[in-house]
C-alpha positions in Angstrom: 65.4 121.1 93.1 68.7 121.3 93.2 72.4 119.8 92.9 75.3 120.3 95.1 78.8 119.1 93.9 80.7 117.7 96.4 84.3 116.8 95.4 85.7 113.9 97.2 90.2 114.5 96.8 91.8 111.6 98.7 95.8 110.9 99.1 97.3 107.5 98.6 99.6 105.4 97.9 99.6 103.4 94.4 102.9 100.6 94.6 106.0 102.4 94.7 105.3 105.0 92.2 104.1 107.6 95.0 101.1 109.5 96.3 98.4 109.5 93.6 95.5 111.6 93.5 91.9 110.5 93.9 89.2 112.1 92.7 85.3 111.6 93.7 81.9 113.1 93.0 79.1 113.2 95.3 75.6 114.3 94.3 73.3 115.2 96.6 69.6 116.0 95.7 68.2 118.9 98.5 65.1 120.6 98.2 64.8 123.9 100.5 65.5 128.0 100.3 69.5 128.8 100.7 70.6 129.3 104.2 72.1 133.4 104.8 75.8 132.4 104.2 74.2 131.7 100.7 74.9 127.6 101.5 72.1 125.1 100.8 70.3 123.8 103.7 70.4 120.4 103.2 68.4 117.5 104.2 69.3 115.3 107.7 70.2 112.3 105.4 72.2 114.6 102.7 73.5 116.1 106.0 77.2 116.8 106.9 77.3 113.8 108.4 75.7 111.7 105.7 79.0 113.1 103.8 81.7 112.9 106.0 80.5 109.0 106.3 81.1 108.4 102.5 84.3 110.2 102.3 85.5 108.2 104.8 84.1 104.7 103.2 85.8 105.2 100.0 88.9 107.1 102.2 89.3 103.6 103.6 88.4 101.3 101.0 91.2 102.6 98.2 93.6 102.9 101.3 92.9 99.0 102.2 93.6 98.6 98.3 96.7 100.4 97.9 98.3 98.8 101.2 97.1 95.3 99.6 98.8 95.7 96.4 101.6 97.2 98.2 101.9 93.5 99.6 102.1 91.0 96.5 105.5 89.9 96.4 106.4 87.3 94.1 109.0 83.9 93.2 110.2 86.1 89.6 112.3 84.2 86.8 114.1 86.3 85.2 114.7 85.9 80.8 117.5 88.3 79.7 120.5 87.3 77.7 122.7 90.6 78.2 124.6 90.1 81.2 124.2 93.5 82.6 120.9 94.1 81.7 119.8 91.2 83.9 122.3 91.8 87.3 120.0 95.5 86.7 116.9 93.8 86.5 117.3 91.3 89.9 119.0 93.1 92.1 115.7 96.0 91.3 114.0 93.1 91.6 115.5 92.2 95.3 114.8 95.9 96.1 111.3 95.7 95.4 111.2 92.7 97.8 110.5 90.4 95.2 112.3 86.6 94.8 114.4 85.7 92.3 114.3 81.7 92.0 116.5 81.9 88.3 117.8 83.5 85.6 118.2 82.1 82.1 119.9 83.3 78.7 118.3 80.8 76.6 114.8 79.9 75.4 115.3 76.6 76.4 116.4 77.4 79.8 113.6 79.6 80.8 111.6 76.3 80.5 113.8 73.7 81.9 113.6 76.6 85.5 110.0 77.7 84.9 109.0 73.9 85.2 111.7 73.0 87.8 110.9 76.3 90.9 107.4 77.0 89.7 107.7 80.6 89.7 104.9 82.4 90.0 105.5 84.9 86.9 107.5 85.4 84.6 109.6 88.1 83.0 111.1 87.5 79.5 113.1 89.3 76.7 111.8 88.5 73.2 115.4 88.0 71.9 117.3 85.4 73.4 120.2 83.5 72.3 119.9 80.1 71.4 116.9 78.5 68.3 114.2 79.5 71.1 112.9 83.3 71.4 111.5 84.2 74.6 108.0 84.5 72.4 109.0 80.8 71.8 109.8 80.1 75.6 106.5 81.7 77.0 103.6 80.3 74.5 105.5 77.2 75.7 105.3 78.1 79.5 101.9 79.8 79.2 100.5 76.3 77.8 102.5 73.9 80.2 101.9 75.5 83.4 99.8 78.6 83.6 102.2 81.3 84.7 102.1 84.3 83.4 104.6 86.0 81.3 106.0 89.6 80.9 107.6 90.4 78.0 110.5 93.1 78.2 111.9 94.0 74.6 113.1 96.9 72.5 111.8 96.0 69.7 107.6 97.0 69.6 107.0 95.7 66.1 103.8 94.9 65.1 105.1 92.0 63.6 106.4 91.2 67.0 103.8 91.5 68.7 101.4 89.9 66.8 103.5 86.9 67.8 102.5 87.7 71.2 99.2 87.8 70.6 98.7 84.3 71.3 100.4 83.5 74.4 98.7 85.8 76.1 100.9 87.7 78.2 100.5 89.2 81.7 102.0 92.2 80.3 104.9 94.4 78.0 107.8 96.4 78.9 108.6 98.5 76.2 113.2 98.9 76.5 113.8 101.1 78.6 111.5 100.9 80.9 111.7 102.9 84.8 111.2 100.8 87.5 108.3 102.3 88.4 106.9 101.3 85.3 108.1 97.5 85.8 106.1 97.4 89.8 103.2 98.6 87.6 103.4 96.0 85.6 104.1 92.8 88.3 101.5 94.1 89.8 99.1 94.0 87.6 100.4 91.0 86.1 99.6 89.2 90.0 97.0 91.0 90.9 92.7 89.3 90.1 91.2 91.9 88.2 88.3 92.4 91.2 91.8 92.5 94.0 90.5 89.5 95.9 94.5 89.8 97.5 94.7 86.4 96.0 97.8 86.3 93.6 96.3 84.8 90.6 
């Protein structure tokens, strides 16, 4: 018995990041001699039709997932105390098709807006104006409202991350980050693990 491996290369849009290549292996077992052209003679059940059907099924599943992800848009609360950074972030989110329901400079204001506006996601800077920082605000939001929070921070030291762990963040973006990293983090936070199509 011999083995032949068919490599399948599929291209599908991955969020807003461009085109991503997926490679899958389809292993087919076969018995028999080689044909005159040197290729193996596959039994009917493992012939070209079967391989083609497998390729088309995989392609359809990947394209469906890509479209599903691309369609996920959210109502987002931005918590950022640097005005220029906040304005740029809000403009970027709107270009991506998301709705920005509010912008807070302080942790205390973030809590009030989250409770009143019921966003589907919060983008939270850690170092904020006022007595309450982003980790404290995120902890309250997660405990009382359940809204997922993505941290945006220029500080990625171990002590800060350890403080953030109990708040169960949906993501962490280290400043500066690209718009592609931002969109990927948002989609990962909103889509359930198995892509059922429902928002968290």
